C-alpha positions as CSV (number, residue, x, y, z in Angstrom):
1,M,-11.6,13.1,-23.9
2,A,-8.0,13.0,-23.9
3,S,-5.0,13.4,-26.5
4,D,-1.2,13.1,-25.9
5,D,-1.2,16.8,-24.4
6,F,-4.7,17.8,-23.4
7,V,-7.7,16.5,-21.9
8,V,-11.3,17.5,-21.6
9,V,-13.7,16.9,-18.8
10,A,-17.3,17.7,-18.8
11,T,-18.5,19.7,-15.5
12,R,-22.0,20.5,-14.4
13,A,-21.5,24.1,-15.7
14,G,-19.6,23.1,-18.9
15,A,-16.6,21.4,-20.4
16,V,-13.0,22.3,-19.4
17,R,-9.5,21.6,-21.1
18,G,-6.7,20.6,-18.9
19,R,-3.2,19.5,-19.8
20,W,-1.1,16.3,-19.1
21,R,2.4,16.8,-17.4
22,P,4.6,14.1,-15.5
23,T,4.8,13.5,-11.9
24,T,8.1,13.1,-9.9
25,G,9.4,10.5,-7.8
26,G,9.7,7.4,-10.3
27,R,6.8,5.4,-8.8
28,G,3.1,5.0,-9.3
29,N,1.1,7.2,-12.0
30,P,3.7,8.7,-14.3
31,R,1.6,11.6,-15.3
32,S,-1.0,14.2,-13.9
33,A,-3.8,16.0,-15.6
34,A,-4.0,20.0,-14.3
35,F,-7.2,21.8,-14.6
36,E,-6.7,25.2,-13.4
37,G,-8.9,28.3,-12.7
38,I,-12.3,26.6,-13.1
39,P,-15.1,28.9,-11.8
40,F,-17.2,27.6,-9.0
41,A,-18.7,31.1,-8.5
42,Q,-19.6,34.4,-10.3
43,A,-16.9,37.2,-9.6
44,P,-18.0,38.8,-6.6
45,V,-17.9,42.4,-7.9
46,G,-20.5,45.2,-8.4
47,E,-23.9,44.0,-6.9
48,L,-22.3,40.6,-5.8
49,R,-19.6,42.3,-3.9
50,F,-20.0,41.7,-0.1
51,Q,-22.6,39.1,-0.9
52,A,-22.7,35.2,-0.4
53,P,-21.2,33.5,-3.6
54,V,-23.5,32.8,-6.4
55,P,-22.6,29.5,-8.6
56,T,-21.3,30.1,-11.8
57,A,-23.4,30.4,-14.9
58,P,-23.0,27.6,-17.3
59,W,-21.2,28.4,-20.7
60,E,-21.1,26.7,-24.1
61,G,-18.3,24.6,-25.8
62,V,-15.0,24.0,-23.9
63,R,-13.4,26.4,-21.6
64,D,-9.7,26.3,-21.4
65,A,-8.3,25.6,-17.8
66,L,-4.7,25.9,-18.4
67,A,-3.5,28.8,-16.1
68,F,-4.6,29.7,-12.7
69,G,-7.5,32.1,-12.1
70,P,-7.6,35.5,-10.5
71,T,-6.7,35.5,-7.0
72,A,-8.1,37.7,-4.3
73,Q,-4.6,38.5,-3.1
74,R,-3.7,41.7,-4.9
75,G,-0.1,43.1,-6.1
76,D,3.3,41.6,-5.3
77,P,3.1,39.8,-1.8
78,G,7.1,40.4,-1.7
79,T,9.1,37.5,-0.2
80,T,7.1,35.2,1.7
81,L,7.8,31.6,3.4
82,I,5.7,29.9,0.5
83,P,5.8,31.1,-3.2
84,E,2.2,32.3,-3.6
85,P,1.8,34.7,-6.6
86,S,-1.0,36.9,-7.1
87,V,-3.2,36.7,-10.4
88,P,-5.2,39.9,-11.4
89,G,-8.8,39.9,-12.3
90,E,-12.2,39.7,-11.0
91,S,-13.3,36.1,-11.0
92,T,-11.5,35.1,-8.1
93,L,-13.7,32.2,-7.0
94,N,-12.1,29.2,-8.7
95,V,-10.8,25.8,-8.2
96,N,-7.8,24.1,-9.4
97,V,-8.0,20.2,-9.9
98,Y,-5.2,17.7,-10.5
99,T,-6.0,14.1,-11.2
100,P,-4.2,10.9,-12.7
101,S,-7.5,9.5,-14.1
102,P,-9.9,12.4,-15.6
103,E,-13.0,10.3,-16.5
104,A,-15.7,9.1,-14.1
105,P,-15.2,5.6,-12.9
106,R,-16.8,2.8,-14.8
107,N,-17.0,0.2,-12.0
108,G,-16.9,1.1,-8.3
109,S,-15.8,4.3,-6.7
110,G,-13.3,6.7,-7.6
111,L,-10.0,7.9,-6.1
112,P,-9.9,9.6,-2.8
113,V,-9.8,13.4,-2.9
114,L,-7.8,15.8,-1.0
115,V,-9.1,19.6,-1.0
116,W,-6.6,21.9,0.0
117,I,-7.1,25.6,1.6
118,H,-4.4,28.0,1.7
119,G,-3.1,30.0,4.4
120,G,-2.0,33.7,4.7
121,G,-3.6,35.0,8.0
122,F,-7.0,35.3,6.2
123,T,-5.6,38.3,4.3
124,A,-3.3,37.3,2.3
125,G,-2.1,33.7,0.2
126,S,-2.9,32.1,-2.9
127,P,-3.7,28.7,-4.4
128,A,-1.3,29.8,-7.4
129,S,1.6,28.2,-5.4
130,P,3.6,25.7,-7.2
131,W,4.0,23.9,-3.8
132,Y,0.3,23.1,-3.9
133,D,0.4,21.3,-7.5
134,G,-1.1,17.9,-6.8
135,R,1.0,16.0,-9.2
136,N,2.4,13.7,-6.6
137,F,-0.6,13.0,-4.8
138,N,-2.0,12.2,-8.0
139,R,1.2,9.9,-8.6
140,D,-0.1,8.1,-5.3
141,D,-3.8,8.1,-6.7
142,V,-5.2,10.8,-4.6
143,V,-7.2,13.7,-6.7
144,T,-6.2,17.0,-5.5
145,V,-8.3,20.3,-5.3
146,T,-7.0,23.6,-4.3
147,I,-9.7,26.4,-4.0
148,S,-9.4,30.3,-4.1
149,Y,-11.3,32.3,-1.8
150,R,-12.1,36.0,-0.7
151,L,-9.8,37.7,1.8
152,G,-9.4,40.2,4.4
153,F,-12.6,42.8,5.0
154,D,-14.1,42.0,1.6
155,G,-14.4,38.3,2.6
156,F,-14.8,38.7,6.5
157,G,-15.7,42.2,7.4
158,Y,-19.1,42.8,9.4
159,I,-21.1,44.9,7.1
160,D,-24.6,45.8,8.1
161,G,-27.0,44.8,5.3
162,A,-24.5,42.1,4.1
163,P,-24.2,38.5,4.9
164,T,-21.7,37.6,7.5
165,N,-18.9,34.8,7.0
166,R,-18.7,35.4,3.3
167,V,-15.5,33.4,3.1
168,V,-17.0,30.5,5.0
169,R,-19.9,30.6,2.2
170,D,-17.0,30.5,-0.4
171,W,-15.5,27.5,1.1
172,L,-18.9,25.7,1.5
173,L,-19.7,26.4,-2.1
174,A,-16.5,25.3,-3.3
175,L,-16.9,21.9,-1.3
176,E,-20.3,21.4,-2.8
177,W,-18.6,22.0,-6.1
178,V,-16.4,19.2,-5.4
179,Q,-19.3,17.0,-4.4
180,E,-21.2,17.7,-7.9
181,N,-18.4,17.5,-10.0
182,I,-15.4,15.6,-8.7
183,A,-16.5,12.2,-10.0
184,A,-16.1,13.4,-13.6
185,F,-12.2,13.9,-12.8
186,G,-12.0,10.3,-11.3
187,G,-12.8,11.3,-7.8
188,D,-15.0,9.6,-5.1
189,P,-17.3,12.4,-3.5
190,G,-17.9,10.1,-0.7
191,R,-14.0,10.0,0.3
192,V,-13.1,13.8,0.7
193,V,-10.5,15.1,3.2
194,I,-10.1,18.8,3.8
195,A,-6.6,20.2,4.7
196,G,-4.8,23.3,5.1
197,Q,-2.0,25.1,6.7
198,S,-1.9,28.1,9.1
199,A,-5.0,30.1,8.5
200,G,-5.9,27.1,6.1
201,G,-5.4,24.8,9.0
202,G,-7.5,26.9,10.9
203,A,-10.2,27.1,8.1
204,V,-10.5,23.2,8.2
205,L,-10.9,23.1,11.8
206,T,-13.6,25.5,11.6
207,L,-15.4,23.6,8.9
208,L,-15.0,20.6,11.4
209,G,-17.0,22.3,13.9
210,M,-19.7,23.6,11.6
211,E,-23.3,21.6,11.3
212,Q,-23.8,22.9,7.8
213,A,-20.7,21.5,6.4
214,Q,-20.6,18.0,7.8
215,H,-22.0,16.4,4.6
216,L,-19.2,17.9,2.4
217,F,-15.8,16.0,3.8
218,H,-15.1,12.9,5.6
219,G,-11.7,13.7,7.1
220,V,-9.5,16.6,8.2
221,F,-5.8,17.2,8.2
222,A,-4.8,20.6,10.0
223,I,-1.0,21.8,9.7
224,S,-0.4,24.5,12.2
225,G,-3.9,25.5,12.4
226,A,-4.6,29.0,13.6
227,L,-8.2,29.4,14.9
228,A,-10.1,32.9,14.7
229,D,-13.7,32.5,16.1
230,V,-13.9,36.2,15.9
231,K,-16.6,37.8,18.2
232,E,-19.2,39.9,16.8
233,E,-18.2,42.9,19.0
234,K,-14.8,42.6,17.8
235,A,-15.8,42.5,14.2
236,R,-18.1,45.5,14.6
237,A,-15.3,47.5,16.2
238,L,-13.0,46.7,13.4
239,S,-15.7,47.5,10.9
240,E,-16.2,50.9,12.6
241,K,-12.8,51.6,12.5
242,L,-12.3,51.2,8.7
243,A,-15.5,53.1,7.9
244,G,-14.2,55.9,9.9
245,A,-10.8,55.8,8.3
246,L,-12.5,55.5,5.0
247,G,-15.1,58.3,5.7
248,V,-18.2,56.2,4.8
249,P,-20.8,54.7,7.0
250,A,-20.2,51.1,8.2
251,T,-23.0,49.8,5.9
252,L,-23.2,48.0,2.7
253,D,-23.8,51.1,0.6
254,G,-20.9,52.8,2.5
255,F,-18.2,50.2,1.7
256,R,-19.6,49.5,-1.9
257,S,-18.8,53.0,-2.5
258,V,-15.2,52.8,-2.1
259,S,-12.7,51.0,-4.2
260,E,-11.2,47.6,-3.4
261,E,-7.9,49.3,-3.3
262,R,-8.9,51.7,-0.8
263,V,-10.5,49.1,1.5
264,L,-7.1,47.1,1.5
265,E,-5.1,50.1,2.2
266,A,-7.3,51.0,5.2
267,Q,-7.5,47.3,6.4
268,Q,-3.7,47.1,6.5
269,E,-3.4,49.9,8.6
270,A,-6.2,48.9,10.9
271,T,-4.7,45.4,11.4
272,K,-1.2,46.4,11.6
273,L,0.4,44.3,14.5
274,D,1.3,46.5,17.4
275,P,4.2,44.6,19.4
276,S,2.8,46.4,22.4
277,N,-0.3,44.6,22.1
278,L,1.1,41.3,21.6
279,E,-0.6,39.9,24.6
280,E,-4.1,41.0,23.2
281,M,-3.2,39.1,20.0
282,L,-2.4,36.0,21.5
283,T,-5.4,36.1,23.6
284,E,-7.9,37.4,21.2
285,G,-6.7,35.9,18.1
286,L,-6.7,37.5,14.4
287,G,-8.9,40.5,13.8
288,L,-10.5,39.0,10.5
289,G,-11.6,35.7,10.2
290,P,-14.3,33.4,10.7
291,Q,-17.0,34.9,13.1
292,I,-19.1,33.3,15.6
293,D,-22.1,35.0,13.7
294,G,-24.9,32.5,15.3
295,E,-26.1,31.7,11.5
296,L,-23.1,29.5,10.3
297,I,-21.0,29.4,13.4
298,H,-22.9,29.3,16.3
299,R,-20.2,29.2,18.9
300,A,-16.3,29.0,19.3
301,T,-14.8,25.8,17.7
302,P,-13.7,24.0,20.6
303,E,-17.2,24.4,22.1
304,S,-18.8,22.7,19.0
305,L,-16.3,20.0,18.9
306,R,-16.9,19.4,22.7
307,A,-20.9,19.3,21.7
308,G,-20.0,16.3,19.4
309,V,-19.8,18.0,16.0
310,G,-17.4,16.4,13.5
311,A,-16.9,13.5,16.0
312,D,-17.3,11.0,13.3
313,K,-14.6,12.6,11.2
314,P,-10.7,11.5,11.8
315,L,-8.7,14.3,12.6
316,V,-4.9,14.6,12.1
317,L,-3.3,18.0,13.6
318,G,0.0,19.3,14.6
319,S,2.7,21.9,14.4
320,T,6.2,22.6,13.8
321,N,8.4,23.3,16.8
322,D,9.1,27.0,16.2
323,E,6.6,28.4,14.2
324,F,7.0,32.1,14.8
325,T,10.5,32.2,15.8
326,M,11.7,34.0,12.8
327,A,9.3,36.8,13.4
328,L,11.6,37.8,16.4
329,D,14.7,37.8,14.7
330,G,14.8,41.7,14.5
331,A,14.3,41.9,18.4
332,K,17.5,39.5,19.1
333,Q,19.6,42.6,20.3
334,V,17.0,44.1,22.5
335,L,16.1,40.4,24.1
336,R,20.0,39.6,24.5
337,L,19.9,42.4,27.1
338,M,17.0,41.3,29.1
339,P,17.2,38.4,31.8
340,R,15.9,35.3,30.7
341,G,13.1,35.3,33.4
342,A,11.8,38.8,32.1
343,V,12.0,37.4,28.5
344,L,9.8,34.4,29.5
345,A,7.4,36.8,31.5
346,R,7.3,39.2,28.5
347,F,6.1,36.4,26.0
348,G,3.4,35.3,28.8
349,V,5.1,32.7,31.2
350,P,4.7,34.1,34.7
351,K,7.5,33.6,37.1
352,P,5.8,30.9,39.0
353,A,5.6,28.5,35.9
354,Q,8.9,29.4,34.6
355,R,11.1,26.7,36.1
356,A,8.5,24.1,35.5
357,Y,8.4,25.2,31.7
358,L,12.0,25.4,31.2
359,G,12.3,22.1,32.9
360,A,9.9,20.4,30.5
361,N,12.2,22.1,27.7
362,P,15.5,21.5,28.9
363,E,17.1,22.4,25.4
364,L,15.9,25.8,25.7
365,A,18.3,26.9,28.4
366,E,21.4,27.0,25.9
367,R,19.4,28.9,23.2
368,P,19.6,32.7,22.5
369,K,16.8,34.7,24.3
370,H,15.1,35.6,21.2
371,L,14.6,31.8,20.2
372,I,13.4,31.2,23.8
373,A,10.9,34.0,23.2
374,G,10.0,32.5,19.8
375,R,9.5,29.1,21.3
376,V,7.1,30.5,23.8
377,L,5.2,32.3,21.2
378,S,4.9,29.4,19.1
379,D,3.7,27.2,22.0
380,R,1.2,29.9,23.0
381,M,-0.2,30.3,19.5
382,F,-0.2,27.0,18.2
383,R,0.3,24.1,20.7
384,V,-1.9,25.5,23.4
385,P,-4.9,25.5,21.2
386,L,-4.1,22.0,20.1
387,V,-4.6,20.7,23.7
388,G,-8.2,22.4,23.7
389,I,-9.0,20.8,20.4
390,I,-7.9,17.3,21.5
391,A,-9.6,17.6,24.8
392,A,-13.1,18.8,23.1
393,R,-12.8,15.8,21.0
394,G,-12.8,13.5,23.6
395,S,-12.5,9.9,22.2
396,A,-13.2,11.1,18.3
397,P,-10.4,9.8,16.4
398,T,-7.4,12.2,16.6
399,W,-4.0,11.8,15.7
400,L,-1.2,14.2,16.6
401,Y,2.1,15.3,15.0
402,Q,5.1,17.5,15.8
403,F,7.4,18.7,12.9
404,T,10.8,19.0,14.6
405,W,13.3,18.5,11.7
406,P,15.4,21.8,11.8
407,S,15.9,23.8,8.6
408,G,19.2,23.8,6.9
409,N,18.9,27.4,6.6
410,F,17.6,28.6,10.1
411,G,18.5,25.9,12.5
412,F,14.8,25.2,13.7
413,A,11.5,24.0,12.3
414,E,10.0,27.4,11.4
415,H,6.3,28.0,10.2
416,C,5.5,26.5,6.7
417,L,8.5,24.2,6.8
418,D,6.4,21.3,6.7
419,V,4.4,22.0,3.6
420,P,6.8,21.1,0.9
421,F,7.2,17.5,2.7
422,F,3.5,17.3,3.0
423,F,3.3,17.9,-1.1
424,D,6.6,16.0,-1.7
425,C,7.6,18.7,-3.7
426,L,11.2,19.4,-2.2
427,D,12.5,19.6,-6.0
428,G,10.1,22.5,-6.4
429,P,10.9,26.3,-6.8
430,E,11.8,28.3,-3.5
431,V,12.0,25.3,-1.4
432,E,15.8,26.1,-0.4
433,P,15.3,29.5,1.1
434,L,13.0,27.8,3.6
435,A,14.3,24.3,4.0
436,G,18.1,24.7,3.2
437,P,20.1,23.0,0.6
438,N,19.4,19.0,0.3
439,P,16.3,18.4,2.6
440,P,16.0,14.9,3.3
441,Q,13.9,13.1,0.7
442,H,13.4,10.3,2.8
443,L,11.4,12.5,5.4
444,A,9.2,13.8,2.6
445,D,8.6,10.3,1.7
446,S,7.4,9.4,4.9
447,L,5.2,12.3,5.9
448,H,3.7,12.6,2.2
449,M,2.6,8.6,2.3
450,C,1.1,9.0,5.8
451,A,-1.0,11.8,4.5
452,V,-1.9,9.5,1.5
453,N,-2.8,7.0,3.9
454,F,-5.1,9.1,5.9
455,I,-6.7,10.4,2.5
456,E,-7.2,6.9,1.4
457,R,-8.3,5.0,4.5
458,G,-8.8,7.6,7.5
459,D,-5.6,6.6,9.3
460,P,-2.2,7.9,9.0
461,G,-0.4,4.9,10.0
462,W,0.7,5.7,13.5
463,P,-1.0,5.2,16.7
464,R,-3.9,7.7,17.9
465,Y,-3.3,10.4,20.5
466,E,-5.2,8.6,23.3
467,E,-4.7,7.3,26.8
468,P,-2.8,6.2,28.3
469,K,0.3,6.7,26.2
470,K,-0.9,9.5,24.2
471,L,1.6,8.8,21.3
472,A,2.4,11.3,18.7
473,R,4.4,11.1,15.6
474,I,7.7,13.2,15.5
475,W,8.9,14.4,11.9
476,D,12.6,14.4,12.5
477,I,15.5,12.0,11.5
478,P,14.8,9.5,12.8
479,V,11.0,9.5,12.2
480,R,9.4,8.3,15.7
481,D,6.6,8.3,17.7
482,A,6.9,9.8,21.3
483,S,4.8,9.8,24.5
484,D,2.8,13.0,24.9
485,P,5.0,15.8,23.4
486,L,2.4,18.4,24.7
487,R,3.6,17.6,28.3
488,A,6.3,20.4,27.3
489,I,3.6,23.0,27.5
490,A,1.7,21.9,30.7
491,A,3.1,24.9,32.5
492,L,1.2,27.3,30.2
493,L,-2.1,25.6,30.7
494,T,-2.2,26.6,34.3
């Protein structure tokens, strides 16, 4: 049922009212319907805190879905690379649906579907970002869903007496909701691509390697994916550390006796990055994230992929050139005084590999040392894991990209820079601080349409990354395909 301004769709739990608004770009569908804050599970509070998500109860009448639902991210996140506001409230397990055709298809299948999982290191982030608005995917005949999920210790912490991987269970239930309801919004549950960036990119790779998730999606687009694959002993150690700081036993009753605010404070202190332990973070990964629990996640993701899990799913993955270079801006004066070899060694390039690494990356020779360190950090955190994922996939259909267009503000391709190009929202709020003035719209047109192609038909439109050429798409001006850009990190793989 539709009007000039509002539209109502019947979900399995009840009817929801959305709002029409225009798309941008001057092509395709001129308008899009937004349904925001639809609960897919009950609020994870009280007896449901630290439990697996429980499907939302049905409601009577028409529920307004005109504003974002509560987010697991609390308070003011401050200045971040992507604007991701917090929304207060308890019912944090909700979805946002954007569609150009909010009705079940009468003949044949519906439109392809993109499901987006936001990033934020598994401890922050929000689906309420204006960048994640699916209006321009709707313009190009793709229904878009963004999901909210629990964060940090409430979602991932190891707790005796509580189910593990509660956040992973949130993702699974949200994807089940998509399977059951997306046809009512004009989508095809048989054509679902999951995508995410940073921790969200790690999330979709985790799901790709999970046997229990395979029926819920049909392709994966991982942008700067950061895998966690936390081992049980590490999860237990963090739990004990938090319990000690809070003065409670590391049990379900113990952690339930403490407010969410106190747990967040203790979590922030316990997971604070210590620059002196940089190597530990690079080798062991994030402290909070999907855990190898033997129930949902049986082994590290690359091992699952090597065993053939997800081999029938097409995968696009890649990174920006200088993901975390910005993080070293404050260290530029200290690094400037260090010999280049010492800088490389400090960030994990041993002396025997330094000549080969610099030879494969000749542009680094003229860069300031903090930018060299930033490139090494980016390579080790993001591109080295790509090699393992691609190798584990074997002959499964895989496409590689590298986003190298330099921001007009920073002069390099930093973390998150490719996101507004993916969503084709360069005219959105707060893009200029990240991308600079007048970012190239034709680059967004190209990247976004390749994403649309992949969601529609499982092929982004450039050659697979396979022998002998190992071609990859380079997002820059001009857009081009290059032979094996990962050879630039070969010295880091020995």
